[in-house]
SESE-281008 format. One line per field, with one value per atom (N, C-alpha, C): residue number from 0; residue in three letters; chain; x, y, z. Coordinates in nm, 3 decimals, padded with zeros to 5 digits. Each point is the difference from the previous one (the first is absolute). Example, Ala and Ser with C-alpha at 12.3 -4.5 7.8 and 13.67 -1.06 7.14 Angstrom:
BEGIN
seq = 0  0  0  1  1  1
type = ALA  ALA  ALA  SER  SER  SER
mol = A  A  A  A  A  A
X = 01.319  -00.089  00.090  -00.035  00.082  -00.077
Y = -00.569  00.119  00.120  00.105  00.119  00.109
Z = 00.780  00.000  00.000  -00.072  00.006  00.073
This chain:
BEGIN
seq = 0  0  0  1  1  1  2  2  2  3  3  3  4  4  4  5  5  5  6  6  6  7  7  7  8  8  8  9  9  9  10  10  10  11  11  11  12  12  12  13  13  13  14  14  14  15  15  15  16  16  16  17  17  17  18  18  18  19  19  19  20  20  20  21  21  21  22  22  22  23  23  23  24  24  24  25  25  25  26  26  26  27  27  27  28  28  28  29  29  29  30  30  30  31  31  31  32  32  32  33  33  33  34  34  34  35  35  35  36  36  36  37  37  37  38  38  38  39  39  39  40  40  40  41  41  41  42  42  42  43  43  43  44  44  44  45  45  45  46  46  46  47  47  47  48  48  48  49  49  49  50  50  50  51  51  51  52  52  52  53  53  53  54  54  54  55  55  55  56  56  56  57  57  57  58  58  58  59  59  59  60  60  60  61  61  61  62  62  62  63  63  63  64  64  64  65  65  65  66  66  66  67  67  67  68  68  68  69  69  69  70  70  70  71  71  71  72  72  72  73  73  73  74  74  74  75  75  75  76  76  76  77  77  77  78  78  78  79  79  79  80  80  80  81  81  81  82  82  82  83  83  83  84  84  84  85  85  85  86  86  86  87  87  87  88  88  88  89  89  89  90  90  90  91  91  91  92  92  92  93  93  93  94  94  94  95  95  95  96  96  96  97  97  97  98  98  98  99  99  99  100  100  100  101  101  101  102  102  102  103  103  103  104  104  104  105  105  105  106  106  106  107  107  107  108  108  108  109  109  109  110  110  110  111  111  111  112  112  112  113  113  113  114  114  114  115  115  115  116  116  116  117  117  117  118  118  118  119  119  119  120  120  120  121  121  121  122  122  122  123  123  123  124  124  124  125  125  125  126  126  126  127  127  127  128  128  128  129  129  129
type = MET  MET  MET  GLN  GLN  GLN  THR  THR  THR  GLU  GLU  GLU  TYR  TYR  TYR  PHE  PHE  PHE  ILE  ILE  ILE  LEU  LEU  LEU  ALA  ALA  ALA  LEU  LEU  LEU  SER  SER  SER  THR  THR  THR  ILE  ILE  ILE  LEU  LEU  LEU  PHE  PHE  PHE  MET  MET  MET  PHE  PHE  PHE  ALA  ALA  ALA  TRP  TRP  TRP  ILE  ILE  ILE  PRO  PRO  PRO  ILE  ILE  ILE  SER  SER  SER  ILE  ILE  ILE  GLY  GLY  GLY  LYS  LYS  LYS  LYS  LYS  LYS  ARG  ARG  ARG  SER  SER  SER  PHE  PHE  PHE  GLY  GLY  GLY  LEU  LEU  LEU  GLU  GLU  GLU  TRP  TRP  TRP  LEU  LEU  LEU  VAL  VAL  VAL  SER  SER  SER  ASN  ASN  ASN  ARG  ARG  ARG  ASP  ASP  ASP  LYS  LYS  LYS  THR  THR  THR  ASP  ASP  ASP  ARG  ARG  ARG  GLU  GLU  GLU  LEU  LEU  LEU  ILE  ILE  ILE  PRO  PRO  PRO  TRP  TRP  TRP  ALA  ALA  ALA  ALA  ALA  ALA  ARG  ARG  ARG  CYS  CYS  CYS  GLU  GLU  GLU  ARG  ARG  ARG  ALA  ALA  ALA  TYR  TYR  TYR  SER  SER  SER  ASN  ASN  ASN  LEU  LEU  LEU  LYS  LYS  LYS  ASP  ASP  ASP  TYR  TYR  TYR  TYR  TYR  TYR  PRO  PRO  PRO  ALA  ALA  ALA  PHE  PHE  PHE  ILE  ILE  ILE  VAL  VAL  VAL  ALA  ALA  ALA  ILE  ILE  ILE  LEU  LEU  LEU  LEU  LEU  LEU  LEU  LEU  LEU  GLY  GLY  GLY  GLN  GLN  GLN  LEU  LEU  LEU  ASN  ASN  ASN  LYS  LYS  LYS  PHE  PHE  PHE  ASP  ASP  ASP  GLU  GLU  GLU  GLY  GLY  GLY  THR  THR  THR  LYS  LYS  LYS  TRP  TRP  TRP  ALA  ALA  ALA  ALA  ALA  ALA  ILE  ILE  ILE  ILE  ILE  ILE  TYR  TYR  TYR  VAL  VAL  VAL  LEU  LEU  LEU  ALA  ALA  ALA  ARG  ARG  ARG  ILE  ILE  ILE  ILE  ILE  ILE  HIS  HIS  HIS  TYR  TYR  TYR  THR  THR  THR  ALA  ALA  ALA  TYR  TYR  TYR  GLY  GLY  GLY  LEU  LEU  LEU  GLY  GLY  GLY  ASN  ASN  ASN  VAL  VAL  VAL  PRO  PRO  PRO  PHE  PHE  PHE  ARG  ARG  ARG  PHE  PHE  PHE  MET  MET  MET  ALA  ALA  ALA  PHE  PHE  PHE  LEU  LEU  LEU  LEU  LEU  LEU  GLY  GLY  GLY  MET  MET  MET  THR  THR  THR  ALA  ALA  ALA  ASN  ASN  ASN  LEU  LEU  LEU  PHE  PHE  PHE  LEU  LEU  LEU  LEU  LEU  LEU  LEU  LEU  LEU  LYS  LYS  LYS  VAL  VAL  VAL  PHE  PHE  PHE  PHE  PHE  PHE
mol = A  A  A  A  A  A  A  A  A  A  A  A  A  A  A  A  A  A  A  A  A  A  A  A  A  A  A  A  A  A  A  A  A  A  A  A  A  A  A  A  A  A  A  A  A  A  A  A  A  A  A  A  A  A  A  A  A  A  A  A  A  A  A  A  A  A  A  A  A  A  A  A  A  A  A  A  A  A  A  A  A  A  A  A  A  A  A  A  A  A  A  A  A  A  A  A  A  A  A  A  A  A  A  A  A  A  A  A  A  A  A  A  A  A  A  A  A  A  A  A  A  A  A  A  A  A  A  A  A  A  A  A  A  A  A  A  A  A  A  A  A  A  A  A  A  A  A  A  A  A  A  A  A  A  A  A  A  A  A  A  A  A  A  A  A  A  A  A  A  A  A  A  A  A  A  A  A  A  A  A  A  A  A  A  A  A  A  A  A  A  A  A  A  A  A  A  A  A  A  A  A  A  A  A  A  A  A  A  A  A  A  A  A  A  A  A  A  A  A  A  A  A  A  A  A  A  A  A  A  A  A  A  A  A  A  A  A  A  A  A  A  A  A  A  A  A  A  A  A  A  A  A  A  A  A  A  A  A  A  A  A  A  A  A  A  A  A  A  A  A  A  A  A  A  A  A  A  A  A  A  A  A  A  A  A  A  A  A  A  A  A  A  A  A  A  A  A  A  A  A  A  A  A  A  A  A  A  A  A  A  A  A  A  A  A  A  A  A  A  A  A  A  A  A  A  A  A  A  A  A  A  A  A  A  A  A  A  A  A  A  A  A  A  A  A  A  A  A  A  A  A  A  A  A  A  A  A  A  A  A  A  A  A  A  A  A  A  A  A  A  A  A  A  A  A  A  A  A  A  A  A  A  A  A  A  A  A  A  A  A
X = -01.843  -00.065  -00.033  -00.032  -00.101  -00.114  -00.066  -00.153  -00.066  00.017  -00.043  -00.005  00.120  -00.022  -00.062  00.032  -00.106  -00.173  00.006  -00.157  -00.047  00.097  -00.008  -00.019  00.088  -00.018  -00.128  -00.033  -00.139  -00.122  -00.009  -00.077  -00.014  00.097  00.012  -00.082  00.068  -00.076  -00.177  -00.057  -00.109  -00.075  00.028  -00.069  -00.014  00.149  -00.028  -00.135  -00.073  -00.085  -00.137  00.009  -00.131  -00.053  -00.015  -00.100  -00.089  00.027  -00.077  -00.136  -00.016  -00.125  -00.081  00.051  -00.075  -00.026  00.057  00.017  -00.071  -00.036  -00.113  -00.125  -00.034  -00.127  -00.025  00.102  -00.011  -00.038  00.056  -00.045  -00.171  -00.046  -00.109  -00.110  00.033  -00.072  -00.020  00.089  00.042  -00.002  00.049  00.026  00.159  -00.002  00.156  00.075  -00.091  00.024  00.020  -00.072  00.038  00.132  00.033  00.083  00.158  -00.027  00.115  -00.020  -00.057  00.007  00.073  -00.020  00.050  -00.074  -00.093  -00.081  -00.064  -00.090  -00.063  -00.103  -00.058  -00.115  -00.124  -00.033  -00.099  -00.093  -00.140  -00.133  -00.004  00.051  -00.007  00.087  -00.056  00.092  00.075  00.134  00.050  -00.058  00.022  -00.098  00.090  -00.078  00.032  00.104  00.037  00.135  00.105  -00.023  00.089  00.071  -00.115  00.039  00.057  -00.028  00.081  00.166  -00.033  00.165  00.100  -00.097  00.074  00.034  -00.075  00.033  00.110  -00.001  00.062  00.178  00.012  00.097  00.068  -00.095  00.037  00.037  -00.033  00.023  00.138  00.027  00.124  00.130  -00.070  00.118  00.033  -00.078  -00.024  00.116  00.034  00.073  00.076  00.052  00.116  00.127  00.007  00.122  00.057  -00.084  00.070  00.078  -00.069  00.034  00.166  00.004  00.113  00.102  00.003  00.071  00.094  -00.113  00.026  00.099  -00.011  00.072  00.139  -00.011  00.146  00.096  -00.126  00.102  00.059  -00.090  00.077  00.134  -00.046  00.136  00.121  -00.041  00.131  00.057  -00.092  00.060  00.062  -00.032  00.043  -00.100  -00.122  -00.063  -00.068  -00.024  -00.055  -00.002  -00.092  00.011  -00.124  -00.041  -00.133  -00.128  -00.007  -00.067  -00.088  00.128  -00.050  -00.044  00.038  00.001  -00.169  -00.018  -00.163  -00.101  00.074  -00.109  -00.013  00.076  00.007  -00.127  00.029  -00.042  -00.179  -00.038  -00.102  -00.039  00.065  -00.032  -00.085  00.065  -00.051  -00.074  00.014  -00.190  -00.081  -00.002  -00.112  -00.022  00.054  -00.045  -00.063  00.076  -00.092  -00.161  -00.023  -00.138  -00.055  00.056  -00.090  -00.047  00.089  -00.086  -00.082  00.026  -00.088  -00.144  00.037  -00.146  -00.065  00.078  -00.055  -00.084  00.024  -00.051  -00.131  00.009  -00.131  -00.075  00.016  -00.049  -00.068  00.114  00.039  00.059  -00.096  00.078  00.089  -00.049  00.076  00.140  00.015  00.101  00.113  -00.061  00.069  -00.005  -00.006  00.000  00.137  00.000  00.106  00.093  00.025  00.116  00.057  -00.070  00.081  00.052  -00.044  00.054  00.142  -00.030  00.130  00.047  00.049  00.064  00.083  -00.080  00.045  00.102  -00.036  00.079  00.130  -00.033  00.138  00.118  -00.094  00.126  00.043  -00.103  00.048  00.121  -00.013  00.117  00.128  00.003  00.099  00.082  -00.132  00.053  00.060  -00.075  00.061  00.181  -00.005  00.119  00.140  -00.055  00.123  00.073  -00.079  00.045  00.034  -00.032  00.039  00.077
Y = -00.106  -00.008  -00.113  -00.042  -00.124  -00.024  -00.089  00.023  00.047  -00.036  00.013  00.162  00.055  00.121  00.046  -00.011  00.054  -00.009  -00.089  -00.020  00.097  00.023  00.102  00.110  00.028  00.168  00.005  -00.072  -00.019  00.034  -00.106  00.001  00.132  00.070  00.103  00.105  00.000  00.092  00.012  -00.153  00.036  -00.040  00.007  -00.008  00.097  00.156  00.094  00.090  -00.063  00.100  -00.117  -00.079  -00.076  00.107  00.086  00.130  00.062  -00.009  00.062  -00.047  -00.164  -00.001  00.065  00.021  00.015  00.159  00.066  00.154  00.047  -00.133  00.055  -00.035  -00.130  -00.013  00.147  00.023  00.130  00.130  -00.006  00.123  -00.025  -00.116  -00.031  00.022  -00.073  00.011  00.156  00.035  00.158  00.136  -00.047  00.154  00.045  00.038  00.066  00.084  00.075  00.093  -00.057  -00.100  -00.064  -00.091  -00.049  -00.066  00.102  00.125  00.068  00.076  -00.023  00.089  -00.079  00.059  -00.108  -00.115  00.005  -00.161  00.010  00.101  -00.003  -00.110  -00.046  -00.107  00.067  -00.130  00.005  -00.102  00.046  -00.105  -00.083  00.019  -00.100  -00.121  -00.130  -00.132  00.067  -00.097  00.003  -00.160  00.019  -00.138  -00.101  -00.099  -00.131  -00.094  00.052  -00.049  00.071  00.125  00.075  -00.012  -00.029  -00.056  -00.117  -00.108  -00.106  -00.017  00.096  00.015  00.083  00.101  00.048  -00.104  -00.090  -00.113  -00.114  00.002  -00.085  00.082  00.098  00.102  00.001  -00.019  -00.003  -00.151  -00.061  -00.170  00.014  00.038  00.010  00.080  00.115  00.061  -00.068  -00.101  -00.067  -00.082  -00.103  -00.107  00.034  00.090  00.052  -00.023  00.064  00.004  -00.147  -00.093  -00.114  -00.060  00.031  -00.003  00.054  00.120  00.087  -00.079  -00.025  -00.001  -00.172  -00.098  -00.119  00.038  00.048  00.039  00.059  00.108  00.031  -00.057  -00.087  -00.105  -00.142  -00.041  -00.076  00.034  00.116  00.081  00.008  00.048  00.005  -00.134  -00.062  -00.153  -00.043  00.029  -00.050  -00.155  -00.007  -00.126  -00.018  00.129  00.007  -00.139  -00.088  -00.062  -00.070  -00.057  -00.030  -00.027  -00.048  00.008  00.166  00.061  00.142  00.067  -00.021  00.073  -00.009  -00.116  -00.034  00.022  00.000  00.045  00.161  00.080  00.149  00.008  -00.044  00.003  -00.021  -00.122  -00.034  00.095  00.035  00.084  00.143  00.064  00.120  -00.008  -00.104  -00.054  -00.009  -00.091  -00.011  00.105  00.124  00.117  00.090  -00.030  00.065  00.002  -00.170  -00.055  00.045  -00.036  00.040  00.128  00.122  00.129  00.027  -00.058  -00.007  -00.067  -00.111  -00.101  00.085  00.052  00.043  00.132  00.079  00.126  -00.057  -00.103  -00.050  -00.077  -00.032  -00.111  -00.130  -00.029  -00.162  -00.098  -00.016  -00.059  -00.130  -00.094  -00.101  00.019  00.084  00.064  00.046  00.124  00.064  -00.119  -00.053  -00.111  -00.109  -00.025  -00.078  00.053  00.111  00.105  00.024  00.025  00.040  -00.107  -00.133  -00.112  -00.062  00.019  00.011  00.048  00.141  00.089  00.015  -00.051  -00.039  -00.105  -00.121  -00.105  00.021  00.073  00.037  00.080  00.087  00.113  -00.077  -00.101  -00.099  -00.059  -00.091  -00.085  00.144  00.123  00.058  00.037  00.015  00.063  -00.140  -00.144  -00.099  -00.029  00.036  -00.041  00.095  00.127  00.030  -00.071  -00.086  -00.067  -00.155  -00.047  -00.124  00.017
Z = -13.769  00.163  00.017  00.113  00.038  -00.015  -00.077  -00.010  00.115  00.119  00.106  00.055  -00.035  -00.001  -00.074  -00.125  -00.112  00.019  00.066  00.043  00.138  00.055  00.126  -00.051  -00.099  -00.035  -00.098  -00.029  -00.081  00.056  00.046  00.118  00.106  00.018  00.024  -00.020  -00.109  -00.090  -00.047  -00.019  -00.067  00.169  00.111  00.127  00.024  -00.030  00.015  -00.027  -00.117  -00.089  00.028  00.093  00.044  00.039  00.074  00.078  -00.150  -00.110  -00.145  00.023  -00.017  -00.014  00.131  00.110  00.073  -00.005  -00.014  -00.011  -00.113  -00.114  -00.083  00.067  00.063  00.080  00.085  00.066  00.126  -00.061  -00.174  -00.053  -00.069  -00.043  -00.036  00.148  00.116  00.122  00.047  00.048  00.033  -00.070  -00.099  -00.102  -00.020  -00.117  00.048  00.114  00.004  00.095  00.141  00.070  00.094  00.008  -00.146  -00.044  00.030  -00.035  -00.001  00.150  00.060  00.137  00.107  00.110  00.141  00.027  -00.080  00.026  00.147  -00.011  00.149  -00.023  00.135  00.012  -00.149  -00.024  -00.084  00.047  -00.022  00.035  -00.099  -00.142  -00.100  00.013  -00.046  -00.027  -00.144  00.029  -00.104  -00.092  -00.150  -00.044  00.019  -00.029  00.035  -00.044  -00.112  -00.039  00.025  00.012  00.028  00.155  00.072  00.156  -00.002  -00.076  -00.003  -00.028  -00.123  -00.034  00.072  00.094  00.135  00.087  00.046  00.074  -00.045  -00.104  -00.060  -00.018  00.011  -00.008  00.119  00.076  00.197  00.015  -00.042  00.020  -00.070  -00.092  -00.136  00.106  00.068  00.078  00.133  00.056  00.066  00.015  -00.126  -00.004  -00.122  -00.086  -00.064  00.089  00.121  00.061  00.022  -00.002  00.072  -00.152  -00.117  -00.115  -00.060  00.087  -00.066  00.069  00.187  00.068  -00.024  -00.077  -00.037  -00.137  -00.091  -00.106  -00.002  00.113  00.002  00.140  00.067  00.094  -00.075  -00.116  -00.104  -00.094  -00.009  -00.107  00.070  00.123  00.125  00.014  00.020  00.050  -00.121  -00.117  -00.138  00.016  -00.016  00.015  -00.108  -00.102  -00.135  -00.066  -00.026  -00.079  -00.118  -00.068  -00.089  00.061  00.126  00.071  00.083  00.041  00.050  -00.137  -00.106  -00.141  -00.021  00.037  -00.004  00.108  00.083  00.118  -00.008  -00.053  00.005  -00.126  -00.096  -00.116  00.037  00.072  00.018  00.099  00.127  00.069  -00.072  -00.097  -00.005  -00.096  -00.091  -00.057  00.050  00.111  00.083  00.070  00.028  00.079  -00.106  -00.109  -00.107  00.005  -00.054  -00.017  00.168  00.123  00.096  00.012  -00.046  00.000  -00.120  -00.070  -00.133  00.043  00.043  00.047  00.127  00.031  00.183  -00.054  -00.109  -00.065  -00.046  -00.109  -00.039  00.068  00.130  00.047  -00.027  -00.010  -00.032  00.104  00.094  00.131  -00.041  -00.086  -00.027  -00.003  -00.107  -00.057  00.095  00.068  00.070  00.098  00.038  00.143  -00.083  -00.071  -00.074  -00.027  -00.070  -00.028  00.125  00.094  00.116  00.080  00.014  00.022  -00.090  -00.109  -00.056  00.026  00.006  00.045  00.077  00.138  00.136  00.031  -00.107  -00.030  -00.068  -00.120  -00.054  00.110  00.080  00.073  00.145  00.008  00.148  -00.067  -00.160  -00.048  00.033  -00.063  -00.025  00.155  00.108  00.150  00.058  -00.011  00.041  -00.073  -00.131  -00.055  00.051  00.075  00.066  00.108  00.076  00.107  -00.072  -00.118  -00.006  -00.151
C-alpha cells in the first residue's frame, strides 16, 4: 500500500475517535443521564477544555475532506512521490497537534499547527495540477 493511502486510512481511524474527549467533557459538565439522552438544551456550559475540543473537532471536519480529495486524486493520477508522502505525514501530524493544542488552549501552537497543516494540504492539492 502506498504511504499516502496508509496515512489516509490511519488518520481516518484516528479522527473517527476525536469526539471522545468531547464526550468526556460533556459527561463531566452535564452528567451521564444527559449524555445518553436525546440531548435537550441545557443551561449549563460545557467545561472550557471540552468546548475547545469541540471547536477543534468542527475545524477538523471542515478541512479533512480537502485532504481526502487530494490523496484520492493524486493516487488516481499516479502522482505520489517523496514530496506527497511527507506532505501527507506532515498534514496528519499537524492536525493532531492542532487538535491537542486547541484543547489545551495553547494558541501559538494551535496557530502554527494549523498553518503547517494547511500548507501541506495546499501542496498536495497543487500537486494534482502540476
